[in-house]
C-alpha positions in Angstrom: 284.8 129.1 47.1 284.4 125.3 47.3 284.5 124.3 51.0 284.5 120.9 52.7 283.4 120.0 56.2 284.0 116.5 57.4 283.4 114.3 60.4 284.5 110.7 60.4 284.1 109.1 63.8 284.3 105.5 62.3 288.0 105.9 62.0 288.2 106.7 65.8 286.3 103.7 67.0 288.4 100.8 68.3 287.3 97.2 69.0 285.4 97.2 72.3 284.6 100.9 72.3 281.1 102.1 73.2 280.0 103.6 69.9 276.9 105.2 71.4 278.8 108.2 72.4 279.8 108.8 68.7 276.3 108.3 67.2 275.2 111.9 68.0 278.2 113.4 66.2 277.0 116.0 63.7 278.1 119.0 61.7 276.0 122.0 62.8 275.9 125.2 60.8 274.0 128.0 62.7 274.7 130.6 60.1 274.9 130.4 56.3 276.1 127.3 54.4 276.8 128.2 50.8 276.3 126.3 47.5 279.5 124.6 46.7 280.1 123.3 50.2 280.4 119.5 50.6 279.5 117.9 54.0 281.0 114.5 54.5 279.9 112.3 57.4 281.6 108.9 57.8 282.5 108.8 54.1 279.0 109.8 52.8 279.0 113.1 50.9 276.2 115.7 50.8 277.0 118.5 48.3 275.1 121.7 48.8 273.6 122.8 45.5 271.9 125.9 47.1 272.6 128.0 50.1 271.0 127.0 53.4 270.8 128.6 56.9 270.7 126.9 60.3 271.2 123.3 59.4 272.5 120.1 61.0 274.1 117.2 59.1 274.5 113.8 60.7 275.1 110.2 59.7 272.1 108.2 58.5 271.6 104.5 57.4 272.4 105.3 53.8 274.2 108.6 53.8 273.7 112.0 55.4 270.6 113.3 57.1 269.7 117.0 57.0 267.7 118.7 59.7 266.6 122.3 59.6 267.3 124.0 62.9 264.7 126.4 64.4 
């Protein structure tokens, strides 16, 4: 089943806000993330082509960064 997980803190920031509190925002999946899932962080999409387990997705300079959790 296609699934979408999205975090978009850029829409929440207002002029004069301290953006440092938003920079650590991430999608954390401690269990299984299945192929067909799309992770979107601040408009950048990361489609999963294969299943993964224990991963974290966060915003990066040019898209989405993926970190394997231990």
